[in-house]
N, C-alpha and C positions, 0 to 999 in steps of 0.2 A: 140350202146351194141349188142351183139348175144345172144338171146334167143331159149333155146329147150325145149318144154312142152312137156309131158309126160302125160297128161291128155287133153280129152275135155275142163272140167272147168276151167282148166288155159288158155288155148286157148282163153277160151271169155271170161277172166278176162284181158288179154293181148290185146286183142280187146276192151275193155270198156275203157281201159287206152291210145287209139290210138296208142299201139305200135306193131301193126301188122305186119309192113311193117321189125321190127325185128326179127321177127321170121325166123331160119334157118330150124328147125326140126317141126316134131307134132306127134303126137298120133295116132295110126291106126284107131282109133274110132271119133278123130275129124273128124267133119262136117259144123263149120261155124267159122267165115266167111268164103263164097266162094273163098276171093283173098290168101286164103294162103292152097287150098287143093291139090295145085300140089308141096307144100314142100314133101321131103321125112320122112321116117316113121319111129321113131324108137321103135317103140313097138311094138309088135306083141300077141295075144291070144292063149294060149294053149286049147282052148273049140273050140272042132270042130264046124264046122257050122251045122244047120240042126237039132238040138237036142232039144227034147220039154222041155219046162219050169220042168217038174218032173225030166228028166235027167239031165239037166242043175245045178239042187240042188243037187241031188246024188253026180255029180261029184264035184262041188264047195265043198260041206261038205268033201270028200274024200280029196281032196288035200290040204284044211286046216288042216283035222286030220295028214296029212302026212307031213306038213311044206313044201308044193310044190307049187312054185308062179306060180298063175294063168295067168301071162304075161310073154312076154319074152322083153328085152330091147336088141337093137341092139348098145353094147361097141363100138365097132369099129368105128359105124358110129358117135357115140357122141364125140369120141376121135379125128376123123378128123376133125369133123366141128369146135373143140374146142371155145366151147359158153362160153359167159362171167355168164349167168344164166341157169342155169337147175330146171324146177317147174316139182314138184311131189307133193302127198299128202300122210297125215299120216291116212287118216277116216277111211278108208275101204278097206282090201284085196281085196274084192270082186268086188270091183268098177274099180282099177286103179292101175298104178306101183307103190309101196312104195319107201322110203328110203333104204329099207334091202335089194329090188328085184335090186335097182340101184349098191347099195354098193357088191352084189354075183355078179353080170353081170360083175362088172368092173376087179376083180380079174383072173389075167391072161393074161389080156388084155398088150401088150408089153410095151403101153407107156398111161396111163390113165388121167386121166381129170387135164389140167393145175391147179397149183397150184390158179390160179385168179379164177378158178370158182366157182362161188356160186353157192349151190344146196339148193334150200327154197322149204321146204313143207308146204302145204297149208292145213288147219284142221278145216277150218268152219263148225260149230255143226249145228249151228241154223243163224235165218238170220242177227242179229248181227255178227255172226264169219264172216259167208260171206265179210262182210262189213271190218272186221279184217281185213281179208287175202287181202283184195282189198286195203286196207292200208299200208299191209306190201309189196305188191306187187310195192306198188306207191312207198314205200321209199326207195327201192333200183334200182329204176330206173327214181327216179327226176320226179315223174307224181304227185306229192301229191294233187295239186288244181284239177287236172282232176278225182280222187278218191274223193274229197270230193264235187265234182262237181255231180258227177254222185251216190252217196250215196244219198245225198239232194234230187235230181229227185224220186230215189227210196220211199224214207221216205213217197215224197209226193203223190206218186200215192199210197200206202199203205193210208194213211191219208185221200185219195180222194175216196177210198171206202165208207166212209160215213155209215158204217155198224149198224145197232143196235142191241139191245139185242138178241144174238143168240137164235134161237128157233128149228133150223130143226139139226137133228143129222147127220151126213156126216160121214160113213167109206171109206177109201181111203184105197187101196191095191196095195201094193207095188212088189206082185206078186201072182198069182192066184193059181198055183196047186205045191207045198200047197201055203195055203194063208196066206201073209204076211201081218203085220201092217206097219200102217206108223211111220217112226221115223225119227231123226235129225229136222228139219226146216219144215217139210210137216205139222205136227198138228199147228204149227203158219202160214201156208197158210191158213188153213182150218178156223181157229181164223179170221185172218185177213178179207178172204171172207165173212165174217157174219155167220158161221156154228159152231157147237160144233163138235168135233172129237168124234166119239162113241167107237174108241177104239186110243191108243196113244196120250201123252201128248209131249210138246215140249220137247225136249232134248232125249227123249227115243232111244234107238235102236229098228229099225225094227226085227219082231220075228216072228214065225210060230205060226197061229191061230188054234186051233180049231174049228170046225162048230158049237159045241154048245155055244160055246164064242162069234161067232158072232151073232148067232142067241138071244142070251141074252142081246148082247147091244141094239138091239133093234135097227140099223138105217133106219132113214128116205128113205135115197139113197146111193148107191154104185157108188164112181170113181175105174175104174181099169187104175191104173198108173205103170204097170209093168217094174221096174228099168232096163233101158238100152234099151229102146224099144219104136219105135215111134207112130203115129197114127193109122194107118193102124194095126200093129201087135196087138195093144192094143185094138181096135175093133175086131179082130179074139179072142183075151183073153176074150174080155167081152163077147161076143157070145156064147162061149165057157161054161163061171162060170154062164150064164143065163139059161144054160141048165139041171144043177146040181139039183139032188133032194133035195141037201141038205139044196138049195136055195130055191128053187122053191115052195117049199113045205107050205112057211113061207112067203115069201120076195113079198110086193105088190108094193115096189118104183121103182123108174128109176135107171138101171146102162149104166152108162156111161163113154164112152172110152176117153184117154186124150193122148196127144202129150207128152210123160213121159221125153223123150228126151231132150225134149226142154225146158219145165216147170217145171220138179220136181226131176227129178235123178241127175243134175248135181249143184254143191253149187256153184251158180251164180247171178247175179243181176235179170235173166230169173225168178228166183223164186219169185218175184213181179208179173210177168206177169201172172204165172200160179197162183196164188191168184188171179186176175182179172179173168182169166177163172174160176176159182170156183165159184165166182160169177155170173158173166155172165149163167152160166149151172145151176146153182143151186138155187139163189134168183132171178134174171133178171129172169129167165125159159128161153132161147134162147134154140127154137125146133131143130137145126140140129148144131147150132154153126157157124162159118167159118172156117172149116178146119183143126180146133184145138182142138175139141172136136165134141162128136157124141154121140146122145141119143141110146143105142144098144136096148133097151127093158124097157118097161112100164108094164110087166107083174102083171097078178092075179095070187093067188097061188092055185097050184094044188090039187084038191080034191081026 
């Protein structure tokens, strides 16, 4: 089977099923596993490098309002590769290539996909939804037992956290400028870690927040998981956050940065590892983490 993955989460799920050797092209954002990074890139981004979070937020809003895709698809490359399976997503126009973008990109290409090509859209919006996506992928690749084994391991790891009744209120921010609430599976990660979500419930969509709403939610701790960014970038965003008067005037708890790409932004089995990282940072109280999270500040409020 020849597989083209147009988003990083799909590439990770392919790897979870032991199918990475069947990949013939990946997205420009794929960064794991290392063994596939040499493959041709079938997507690109229309978002210029070097923009601030505020500039990206404005560009995304304008593009969506105008009906313009944020990503490009190399339709000619996909045509020439003649894949059996193309993986995309229907969850979020901001995060990755959608089925509509594929359809638009293939128009006008002299020879589109073979009739035998399956285009599968992954739509997991919760931890169970991620498990369902893995099962769906397994069903078309004859890897059902691989999927069930991986899901059983994920369930056991969540259960092994053995969290008590949550008492600490945690706010995770999926964007900092402007601040955005946690959505989809992230509130579930917070609960699994043994915390209460200050803002955001399972299944919610991420949304822009006002600072008075953040203050009213009275979080004991804040985690920065800016979507699409790694640990070093989120450390930088967390440092910017802790300097904001809107926060420093009242907030006394820790601000902790995480590798969002690896553990929070993508609907993959790695969200289980993300819940474990939250537990380590906010329940076990590991001071600096192990390269996947870092406490940026435990400031006292300014006067």
